[in-house]
N, C-alpha and C positions, 0 to 999 in steps of 0.2 A: 227205435222204430219211427218211421215217418208218421205224422199226425193223420194222414189220410189212409192209414192202414190199421184195420181193426181185426183182431182174431176172434173167431166164434167157435164154439164147441157144439157139434151136432150129435145128438144122442138117439140111438135106436134101441128098442127094448123088445124082448120076447118074454111076455108075462104069462105064457101058457102053463108054466110050471112054477114051483116054489123051491128055492128062491128064484127070482127072475134073472135072466142073463141080459147083458147090455154090451153094446159096442158104441164107441165114441170116435168121432172124426173131427179134425180141425180144418177150418178154412179161413182165408184172410180176404177182407174186402179192401181193394186198392183201386182208387179212381173209379168207384162204382162198379168194379168188376170183382168177381169172386174166383179165388183159386184154392185148390185143395192142397193142404200141407200133409205130406206123407212122411212118416217117421220110418227110418230104416230099422230093421229088427235087431241089428247088432251094434248100432251106435246111438249115442244120445244127441242127435241133432236131426234137423229135418230139411228136406228139399221141398220146393214149391212146384207143383205141377197143375195144369189145368184139366179141362175135360178131355183134352187130347193134346197132341203136340202143337203148341202155339194157339190152342183154342181155350178161351176162358169160358166159365159158366156165364149164362146170360144174366141171371139174377138169383135171388135166394131160392125161389120156387124151383128153378132149374136144378140147383144143387140138391135141394131136398128130394126131388124126384129121381135124381141120378144115383145117389148112394144106395138105396135099397136094391136097385137093379144090379149093382156090382156085388153086393153081399149075397143076395139070393138065399138068405137063411131064415126066411119067415119073420124077420124083424119088422117092426113098424115104427114110424116116427114118434119120438117122445117130446123133444124140446130142442130149442137152440138157445144157448147162453153166450153172452159176451164175456170174453176173458178179461180179467183185470190187468193183464200183462201183455206186452208186445213180444214179438219173437226175439228170443235171446236175452230178454230183460230179467234181472233179478235184483232184489234189495240187498244192500250191503250187509253181510253178516246176519241175514235173517233167513231162516230155513222155510222153504215151502216144498211140497212134493213137486216133481217134474213130470210133465205129461210125457208118457213113454209109449213104446210099441204095445205094452201090455194093455193100455187103455184103448188102443185101437183094435185090439183083439177081443174076443169074447171073454167076459169075466162076470163074476157074481155081483149083482147089484140089489140093493134093498131100497124100496120105494121111500122117498123123502128122507133118506139117511145120507150123510156125507160119506165120502169114500174112505176106505181103510187102506190096506197095504197093496192094492193092485197097481203099484207104480214103482219107479226107481228113484233113488235120491239123485239130486243134482250132482254132477261130477265136481269134485273139489279140485279146482284148477289153480286159480290165482292165490287162494289162501291155504294151499296144501301144507306148506312149511310151517305157517303159523298154527294151523290145526294140529299138526304133529307135535309141536312144542307144547301146546296146552295139554294134549293127551299124555305126553311124557311127564308133565308136572302132576297131573291127576294120578298117574301111576305111582309116582314117588310118594305122594301124600297118602294114597291108599296103602302102600307098603308100611307107612308109619302106623296106620290104624291096625294093620295085621300084627305088627310088633306089640301094640297095646293089648291085643287079644291073647298074646302069650302070657300076659300077667293078669288081665282082667277078663273074666269069663263073659263072652258076648251073650248076656242074658238080660231079659227085661227087668230082672231084679237089680241090675247094676247100672241102669241108665242114668242115675244121678251121681254116680261115682265121678270125682273130678281130680285133675292133676295137671302138672306141667306139660306132659306129653300131649294130653288132650287139648290144652290151651294152644299149643303150637299148631296142631292140626286145624283148629278153628281159624286161627289167624292166617295161616297159609292159604287155606281154602277160600276164605272171604276176601283176602287180598287179590287172588286171581279172579274172583267173581266181580269185584269192583272194577278191575282192569278191563274185563270183557264187556260188562254193561256200559261202561264209559266209552269204550271203543265202538260199540254198536251205535250209541247215540251220536257220537262225533262223526262217524263214517257215513251217517245218514243225514248230515247237515244240521244236527241239533247242537247248537253252540251256546256257551255261557260266557258272559263278558269276563268273569274272573276265573274261568276254567275250573271252578270248584263244584264238582258234581256230588250229589247225595241221593238217598233213597227217594227224595221228592222228585228227582229227575228220573231215576231208574224205574219208578212205578209206571211211567208212561210206556214202558215196553211190555207191561203185563199182558194186555189184550193182543198186542201185535205179535208177540212170541207165543201166546197162549201158554205161558210158562206155568201157570197155576193148574194146568190140566195133566201135567206129567206125574206119574207115580212109579217109583222104583223100589225094589228091595234088594238086599245083598244075597247073592245066589247061594252062598254056603252058610248063610246065617238067617234063613227065612223065619226062624222063630222070633226074631226081633220085630217082625211085622213089616208093613210097607211104609214108605216115606214120601210125602208130597210137600216139600219144604216151602213152596210158594202158594199153597192152596188157599190160605187165609189172608194173602197179601191184600192190603186195603189202602186206598189212596189217602184216606183221612188219617191213618196211622201207619205210614209207609215203613217205619223202622220197627216199632213195637209189635206190629201185626205178624212179623216173622221173627219169632223169639230167638232162633239160632243166630240171626244177624244182629239183633239187639244185644245178645250175649257177646258177640265179637266186639262191638263198640265198648261194652263195659269192661271186658278183660284187657282190652288194648290200652285203655286210658287209665284204668285204676284196678290193677290186678289184685292188690291186697284186700280191698273191700269187696271185690266182685269175683273172687277166685272160684266160688261155688258154681258160677255159671260156665266154668270150663269143664263141662261134664260130658259123658259119653253120648248122651242123646243129642246135644248140640254139635258134637264133633261129627257124628254120623250124618245128621241133617245137613251140615255144611259141605261135606264131601258129596252127598247126593245132589245138593244144589249146584255144586261145581259141575257135576256130570250133566245135569239137566240144562244148564246154560250152554254147554257145548252142544248138546243135542238140538237145542232151539236155534242154533246157528248153522249146524252142519248136517243135521239128521243123524240117523242111527243104523241105516241099512247099507252103509258103505263098508268096503272091505277093511279099511283101517280101523274103524270102531269095532267091528266084529272080531278082528284079530286080537285086539288088546282087552276088550271089556265085555264081550258076549258072555263069558263065563264068570264075570264078577258082578255085574248089575243085571238083575232080572227086570225087564220092562213090563210093568203091569197095565199102565194106562198111558196113552199118548193123545195129543189133540187129533181131532178129525177136521178135515179140510173139505170145503165145497169145491167142486171141480173147477169153477171159474177162478179159484185162488191159485191153482197149480201154475208153476212156471212153464213157459213154452220154450222148448229147446232151440238153440241157435241154428242158423242155416248158413249156407254159403253166401247168401245175400245179406244176412243179418248176423254179425258176430255177437258173441256173448258180451253183454255190457251191464255193469253195475249201476243202479240208480238209487236215489234217496227215497226212503219211504215218505209218502206225502204227508203223513201225520206227524213226522218228526222234523222235517226240514224247516228250520226257523231262521235261516241265514238272511233271508230278505227282510224279516222283521227287525233283526238286529242291525242291519245296514240302515234301515229307515230311522231307527232310534238314534244312531250316531249323527 
């Protein structure tokens, strides 16, 4: 998006009842002119129109006064927020909800609370094949866990049982997690001179992905409880603060002395962590995820996003474009050091 274009979110609220209902509209400032971004109900993109054919809004006040006239639903102005994203922009392999028709329609809103599920996931376009490959691998590893459950009863009493099959599950899951986290960093401009990434680097994704806020359980084995494998992830102890990953390192490098760490609890946490890293990249409300895993993982908690963090759909004037997350791109720094 051109630097002289900024997207704003205009919110109307009807707080006469509880919970309140809210409508949201997008508009873009370009060359000190405001134009309304209208989302089509059936597609995930937007077209840009003005007050009329070829007529821009005069200023923000003109826009603010114009929207309630169109809605005529007894709504009143609440606020205007500046979006963190341009039209069609998204971070490489980093999930955010996408602003959709649902948010321009009337929906439930709670005062001072980030938004929940009144949105659609961003369409998986350029990474679709990669996403499917990861899902297929997760499916294969989960089948291995199901085979283990044919021998070991999935009970809280057996969470410390260990063995070779469980070791394989942990190593396979964590190898995929390593690959994904490394790819997220690299695709967002985070480079290391020796290309040797570790949890000291991965931890930089914690707040960006909100990966510690996810909590899942196994749908057919809910008696095992909920799992939030990144909940205690700490930058001061980026490996030992996630015990299942620490176990992966131990059993990978010294199986004989650390075999006890190849236990059911670590195996389940590593599989759930695999699923969460996928969700943190691609979301969970898309048809592909639902088809494969809606009946396997029960989603108990997910991050909440403020509306200014939502991605803005692409338009005919602004194609979808991947950009680096500003907190990860260190390519300039590395170039200067050289």
